[in-house]
N, C-alpha and C positions, 0 to 999 in steps of 0.2 A: 411797412414803413417803421413801425415801432421796433421790430427786430433789428433793422438796420441801424437805428439809433442806439440800441443797446450794444450792438457789436462794435460800433465805431467810437462809443464813449470813452473806453480806455485809451484809444489812440489819440483822441483830442486832448486828453488831460496828461498824456505821457510826458510831454516836454516840460510842463510846469513841475510835475512830480519828480522828474529826473534832476531838476535843479535843486529841489528840496532834498532829494536823496543824497546829492553830492555833499551837502552840508551835514546831513545826518551821519553819513559814512565817515566823513573827514573828522567830525567831532569824536566819533567812536575810536578811530584809529589813533588819534592823539592820546586818548585816555587808556588805550589798550595795554594790558600787562602781558608779559610773556607767558605763554602756555595756559592762559585762563580760557575756560569754555565760555563762549558767548552765544546766547540763545535769543533768537528774535521772536517777538510777540506783538500782536496788534492790540492786546488787552493789558491794562494795568491792574494789579491786584486791588481789591477793595479794602483789604486789611491783611496783615500777616498773622493775625490771631486765628488759629485753626478752628476754634469752637464757634466762631461767629462769622467766618468768611462765607461768601456766597458765590464767588466767581471761580471758574476753571483756572484763570491766571494765578489767583492766590494759591490754589491747590498745587500748581506746578512748582511754585517757589517753596511752599511749605514741605514738599516732598524731600527737599535737600536739607531742611533745617530741623524738622521735628521727627519724632518717632512715636509709634503706637505700641500697645502691648503685643499685637500680632500684625502680620502683613500677608500679602499674597506672594507666593513664589511665581516663577515664570510659567508654571503649569496651572495657575489659579488654585493651588492648594494653600490652605491657611498654615502658616508656619510662625514660629516665634520671632518677635522683634525685641522689644524690651523684656518680654517674658522668655526666659530660657526654657521653661517647660510649662505645661498646662494640662488639665484633664477635666472632663465633664462627667458628672454623676447626676443622679436624680433622687430626690426625696418625694415620696408619695404618701398620701394619707387617705385611708378608707374610713368612711363614717357609717356607723350602724345605729339602729334604733335604741340599742341598749348595750351596756357593758357585757352582758351575758352573750349576746350575739357576736360581739367582737372577740370574746374569748373562744367561742366555738370556731370561728373562722380562723383564728390564730393556730388552733390545734390542727386544723386541716392543712394549713400552709406548712407547718412544721413537719407534718406527716408525709408531705410530698417534696422533701428536700431533693430528691433525685431530679426534679424538674427545675430547680433553682438555676443551674448553669444555663439552661436554654433561655430563661427569662432574664439572665444576668442579675438575679436577685442576690444581694449580699447579706442582708439582715432584715429582721422584722420584729416588732414588739407591740404589745397591746398597751394602750394608755386610755383608760376609761372606756368611752364609747367608740374609740378609734383604734386603728392599727397603723403603725408607722412602718413604712417599707423603704429600704434603701437599695437602689439599683446602681450598677457600675456604668451604665450606658443609657442615656435617655433615648437613643435611637432604637432601642429595643421596641419602642412603640409608646406613643403618648396620646393617641386618639382612640376613641371607641371603635372597636372592630379590628384593631391591629393585632398582630400575633401575640404581643405581650399581654394584652387584656384578655384575649381568648384563652391563653394558657392559664392566667390567674383565675378567670371565671369558670374554668373547668374544675378548679379546686374549691372555690367558694361560691355561694349562691349570690349572684349579682342583684337578685331581687331584694336581698336583705340590706343593700347599700342605700344610703341617702344621696340624692344627686347634689352636685356642687356647682355653684354659679359664681364666677369671678367677674366683677363689673369695674369699669373705670368711670369715675364720676368727676365732672368739672363743676366748679362753683366760683362765683365772683365775690370775693370777700368785701367788696365795696357796696354790694347790693344789700338792701334790707329785706328781711322776711316779713310776713304779715304781722307779726307781733313787734316789729321794729328792730329786732336784733340783726346785726350784721351776719352775713352768711360766711363766717369764718370756719376754718377747719375744725376747731374744737366744738363749735355749735353744731355743725353738720354731723360730726361723729356722735355727739350726745343724742341727737334726734334720731339717727339711724338705730342706735341701741334701743331707744324707747320704742321705736316703730316695730322692730323685730320681736321685742318682748310681747307686743300686743297681737302678733300674728300667730295663729295656730300652725304648727308644723314647720316653722321657719326659725333658723338659728343663725345669728350673726357670728360667724366664726372668728373673723378678724378684720381690722381695717389697717391699711398701709398708707401713710402720707407720702405721695410721690413728690409733691412740692406744694407751695402755698395755694395753688389753684386746682390741684388734682388729688384725688383720693381713690384708692382701690378698696373694694369691699368684697369679701368672700362670704357667701351665703350658703348654708347647708339646708336642704329641704326644698320647699316650693319656690324656687328662684323666679319662676315666671310671674307668680303673684307678687313677689317682692318687687320685681321690676315695675309693675303697675303702681304699687303703693308708694314706691320711693319718690316718684315725681312730686307727691304732695309735700315732701320734706323741703323741696326747693321752691315752693310757692312764695313769691315775693310781693312787695307792695305794687310793683309795676310789671307783674308777670312772673316769668321763671328766673330764678337766681342761679340756676345750674341745669345740667343735663347729663344723661347717660351717654358716654362716648362710645363704649364698646362693651361686649360681654362675651363670655365663653362658658358654655355648659359642658360639664365633664362628669364621668362616672366616679373618678377619683380626683383628688387635688394633687396635681403633678407639678413639681417644682424643680426644674433643672438647676444644677449648681456648677459653676466654673471656678476652678482654683488656678490662679496664675502664680507662678514663682518667678520673681523679677531678678534679672542679672545683678549680681553684686559688682560694685566698682564702676557703675555708670554715673557720670557726673554731668550736671548742667553746665552750660557754657561759662558760667561765672565760678565754677569749681565746686559748688555745693553738691552733695550726694543725692542721687535719685532714690526715693523710697516708695513703698506702697502707699504712703500718705499722699503722695503726688497723684497717684492714680485715683484714689478716693476723692481728692479735691477736684480733679478735672471732671470726674463724673458728676459731682454735686453742682459744679458750676453749669454744666450742660443742662441739667434738669431744673436749674433755678430760673424762674421767669424773668428776673431782672436782666439777665444776659441775653435773652431772646435768641438762644442758639437754635439754628435750623436742625441740629442733630438730635434735639430732645426726644423726638418721636421714636428713635431707636431704643430708648432706655425707659420708656413708660412701663414696660413689662418687668422691670427689675423690682424685686421686693425689698432687698437691702444689700448693702455691701459692708464687709468688715475687713480689718487689717490686723490679724492676730500677731504679726511681727513685721519688722521693717521691709521684708522682702516677700510677703505673702498677701495677695489681694483676692478675696473670695466674693463672688457674686451669686446671689440666689434670686431666681426668677419666681414670680407669683403664678405664672402659667407657662406651659411649654412655648419655646420660641425656636423655630428651626434654624434661624440665623443667629442664635445666641453667641456663637464664637466669632463669626465673621463681622458681627455688628461692632466689635471692638476695633476693627481695622481702621475705620475713619476717625476714631477718637485719639487724636495726637495729644500727648500729655503736655500740660503747662505747669509751671513751677509754683507750688504752694507757698514756699518761703518768700516769694516776691509778691504774689497776687492776693494772698489771703487777707481778708478784711478790707480790701480796696473796692471802691465803687466802679461801676461800668465806665463812668467818666474818667476816673483815674487810669483805668486800663487804656482808654482811648488816647489819653495824653502822654502816657509813660511806657506803654508796652506794645500796643497793637501795631505800631509802625517800626518798632525796634525790639523784636522779641528775643528772649533768652530761652533756649531749648536744649535738646540733647543730641541733635543730629550730626551728620557727617560734616556739615558746613555751619559756620556761625554767621549771624547777621553782621554786616559791616556798614552798609550805607544804602539809603533809599533817596534818590533824587527824583521826586515825583514827575511823572510824565516823561521820564528819560530812562532810568534804569534802577534795578535793585542789585547791589553787589554783595556777594557772600564770600567768605574766606574759609579755607580748610580748617577743620577742628583737629588739632594734633593729638587730642586726648580721647578721640572717639573710641568707644569700648571694643569695637571690632577691628580697630586699626585705622590709622589716618588715611584719608583719600589721597590719590596721586595728584590730583589737580590742586594748584595753589588757590584758585578762586573760580567762581562762577558768576557771570554777569547776565542778568535777565534784562535784555534791551527792549524798551517799549517804543514802538513806532506805530501809532494808532491807525494810520492810513495804510490799508492793505497793499496798495500798489507801491507806495514809497517803501514799505517794508520789504516787498519782493525785490525791488531795485537795490536796496541796501544789501540784501543777502547776496544778490548776484555780483555785487561789487566787493565781496568779502567783508562786509560790515558785520556779518554774523557767521558763526560756524555751522549752525543748523537752524532750520526754520520749517514751519508748516507751509506747504505750497498752495497757492491758489489753483483752482481747477484748470484754468487756461494755461498754467505753467507746466502741468504734468507731462504732456507730450514732449515739450522742448527739453525738459530735464532728463527724460528718458533717452533722448538722442545725445546727451552729453555724459554718457556713462564713464568716460575716462576722467571726468572732472568731479562728478557727483555720485554718491550712492543714494538710491531711492528706497524708501520703506513704505509699503502700502498695505492697507487693510480696510475692511468695512468699519464704519464708525460704530461705536457702542452707544450711540444716541440717535436723535432724529431732530429735524427742523419742523416747527409748527407755528400756526397762528393761534394764539390763545384768546378766546372770547371772554369778556367780562360778563359772566352770567347774571350779575346783578343789574346789568343794563337791560332795560325792557326790549331793546332791539334783538338781543340774543337769547332771551328767556325761552323762546319756543324752539323745541328740538327740530321741527320741520324747517325752520329758518336756517339752522346750523347745517343740517344735511343738504339743504339747497345750496348753501355757500360752498360746500364740499364738491357738489356737482358743477359749480360755476367756475372753479379755478382749474386751469389747464396745467396740471402738475408735470405732465410729460414735456410741455414747452419749457417749464422752469428747468427741468433736468437737462434738456438739450442745449438751451441757450445760456443758462447761468452756470450750470455745473458741467458743461461740455460733455455730457453723457455719463459722468462719473457719479451716478446716483440711481436710486430705485424708489418707487413710491412707497411710503410708509403705510402699514396697515394697523397701526395702533401703538400702544405704549411700550411694547417690548421689541427691541431690535430683532430682526428676522433670524439672525444666526444663533440666538440664545436657545438653549434646550427647552426652556419653558415657554417660548413664544408660540402663539397660535398662527401657524402658517396657512391655515385654511381660510382665513378672513380675506376677502377680496376688496381692495380699495374701491371707493366710489369712483365710477368712471366720469370723465369730463362729458357733461351733457347739459348744455345751457337751456334746452327746452324743458328738461325735467326740473331744472332749477326754477325757471319761471313758473311752472305749474305748481310746485310746492310752495313757492312764495305767495302765489295767488290764493292757495288754500289757507295760508296763514293770514290772509287779509291784505297783502301787499300788492297793489296794482297801481298803474299809472292813471289816476282818475282825471287829471287835468291836461293830459297829453303834452307834458313838458319834457318827456324823456326819462323822468325819474319816478321810481316807485314811491307811493305814499300810503299812509294808513292813518285814519283819524286826523287828517290834516297835517301830518308830520312826514317829511321826506325821509326816506331810508338813507341816512348819511352818517358816517362815523370816521373817526381818526384811527389810522393804522400806524403804530409807532414801532421803532426798533432802536438798537444802540448804534451810535456813530462809529464810523471807521470800518464797518463790515460791508464790503462791496457787494457780496452775494445778497445780503438781506436788503440792501438798497435797491438792487435790480429786481428782486422779488416784489418789493413794494410797488414798483412801476408795473410789473406784469399783472399783479393781483388787482391793482387799480384799473388797469385796462380791461381785464376779464369781467370785473363786476360792473363797470360802466356799460358793458354790452347788454347786461340784463336790467339796467336801470338803477343801480346802486352807486351812490357817490362816495368815493373814498378820498380822504385827505391824508397826506403822509407827512411824517416828521421823524427826525433822528435826534438823539440826545447822547451826550457823553454818559458813559456807563454809570458813574457815581450819581449823576442827576437822574438818569433813568431809574435806578434803584430807589433813590430817596423820594423822588417826587411822583413817581408813577406806579412802579410795581409794588413797592412796600406800603403804599397808601391805598392801593387798589383804585387809583384814579386814572383809569384808562378805558378805552373802548375795546381795542384789539391790539395785539403786539406780536411781532415776529421774534421768536427766540429759538434756542436749541436746548435740548435736555440730554445730558450725558448720563446714561443709565448705569454704566458700569456693569458689574456682574451679578447684582442683587435682583431677586424677584420680589423683594419686599418694597412695595410702593405706597405704603401707608402714609408717608409724609407728603406724597404728591396728590393723592386722591381722596383720602379720608376727610369727612366733613369736619372733624375736629382740628384739621390743619389749615383752616381758612385764615385765621388771624395772622397778620404780618409778625415776623418775617418768614413764617412757614411757607411751604411751597405750593399749597393749593390756592394759587393766586387768582385762579379763575372762579373761585367760590363754587366749585362743583359739589353737589349733594345728591347722592343716590343711596338709599338704605341697603339695597342689595350689594352694591359695591362696598359699602362700609362693612357688611357682614363677611363678604369674601376676603377683604383685606385682613380681617382678624383671623379667619380660618387659615389663610395662606401662611401667615407668620407664626401660627401655632401648631404646625405639623412638621414632622421630619420625613415623611414618606414622599419620595421623589415623584412617583407616579401621581399621587394625589395632588402634590404641588403643581405639576404640569397641568392636570385637569382643571384645578381651580384657577390657575393663571390664564388658561385658555378662555374660560368663561369670563373672567374679569376683563380681559382684553376685548372680548366680543361685545360686552355691554358698553364699555367706555367708547369703543369705536362707533357703536350704534348711536350713542348719545352725542358724540362730537363736541365735547367741551373744548377740545382743540380741533382745528383743521390740521390733521396730521399730513404734512407735506411729503417729506422724503427722508431717506437715509443716505448719507453721503459716503463716497468711497474716498477716504483720505489718503494723502501722501505727504511725507516729510522728506527733506533732502539734507544730506550731510556732505561737506567737502571730503573727498576721498583721501585716504592715507593720513588723516589727522589724528584719529583717536582709536584706541582699543579699549576693551573692558579688562580691568585688573581688579578682581574681587576675591573676598575670602570665601572658603568653602566650609561645610559643616564640620570637617575634621580638623579645622584650624589652618590648613594650607591655603595657598593663594593660587588662583588660576588666571591666565591671560588668554583672551579669546577675542575674535572680531566683534564689532558692534553688529547685532543681528536682531531680527524681529522675534518677539515672544508673544504669548497669548495675553500677558499682563501689561500694565502701563497705559498711560493715556493714549499713546500712539504706537505701542508695541516695542519699537526700537529703543524707547527711553526708559524701560524698566530698570536697567542697570546704569542709567546715566550718572547717578552720584558716584559710581565707581569707574567712570571713564578715566583714562590715562592718556597722556601724549603718546602717539604711536612710536616715538623714538625709544620708548621703554621696551618695545617688542617689535622691531621693524619687520620681522618675518611674518607677524600676524597681520600687518597692515597691507601686505601686498595682495 
């Protein structure tokens, strides 16, 4: 009966939605400009400021308006964007017990110059008790046991080296320490220095201020003992005023360095020149706590940035970071000359909804809950786009959105799953572009809620939800069960993990073990006099998630759990529930992209809003793995560590990992081609096609789309 209701629901509402769609389409057609690209969406951007936005809708609009230093090409290789060239080197420091030992080691290294090319060693010199080494490539090896260190330790005695530990420390400058002083950065640094002086065999090499709340400490010697003692520095009047977020133990202090050379002649949309100062400003804003950027975790490993001239931006890392180059792809630059010295509130009032950037299109108008309009940038540094304008049309209701698209209200749109088969049958009218999603759908449990604190309960819930039924009736078969935090097609995903099967009896058994039984025979499980009841929320306008709410509610009712459902507009959902952590459980999706660095999603330091560990998941082994994953360049080791990470997270079930969808987008046939510049400065015209990159594949070159009339032979 439930399935029949689910299947007939769209038909019952269709008439009302068609009336609504008529007005939506009519309004659009009246406002439509010749040859503009119109994109349909069910989601409105939360902001157009790229360093604070949190929605996919915002990212899709920002793709047209902003640029980063680097970007992905269609084959998922990193290439220059605002940076015309870049290179990565590495500075390493070896620490010895005495200057004499350092001198002896230097003599051995100089005597073995024949081995330098294999190690990509460029230079080395002794400085007191240290040797400074410069390598032309950090990928030669940055972790103990790699070929680079084996080669080096064949030359010098590694037993003569002092170990190095790099720690990231957090502190709350509003908290008071036991003597009444505030836990400011200066106070913490002073106390760390005093502490290390009192410890035998420990040297505080340097401290780096990441921001007002975070400090990096490099310790030479007995780092393990130091980690124990350091917690005393943070003893406050009301407990701890800080904590150790992560640490990395190394044989050498390895510090990768990226040098970016920025294109000359790039201008902001207001005509001001782009310089390296804008890159530095954007970076500093992202790591500044007042702006609460979700991107901040990507740059915690940065030691410092410098701008030796207007077109050179140099980044030095305090530890190895395997994604050091690709981590600059999501950092779209914002203008220093407009935003410097302004508060977050000023940004909200004057910039976030009407940004000035460097991209192919300029912001023109945002009519909330209706559309965002962009106009071509005639001064774009790679040449102006062929389209005069792009309109991002917002129709929150998915069914109305689909009807509007079918009535030529949009040129292109993501398809609902029930539409895919029909659009396949209309190949003369539409082109379809399909591929597996780079993300997954999940139910996130608030682990601070006592209902979900017990892992046995969360695993029981995974057994209690029939995911195959969701795939069949909600996704029309276009999906597969998710087995954890990495999409199955990624090279670093653990494909050996088997999803928990649908098994209500096993769910009841595990719940009983956790103390949840129906003691009063009312049909609902209870424990300590409290019924197992919670609210399952999601964002308004997403039909699939609304139907999943119903199915999950029905599945859990069968085992005695009462689920209440609610939907909220996206802005309300973010502000009142997700970013306040005031929820029981929520249905959401996560777009993983191409990165294996999920520090921002799972590390315990990322719990505070607006960071993305919104379920408040804490697991020390996961924290350690996340640090190891991001600090190695070795592909096989990354895959091994990611496999273990995925295994632990899936076992712990902070999310009920539901499914990975098979997405499809449609484009009216014979409307657009791609006209884009090539590396040699010429231009190429080609059909719109799927690529490995982009949100949906076919949209990777969307900012370079052109009316098909420019090349009719390519449109046929």
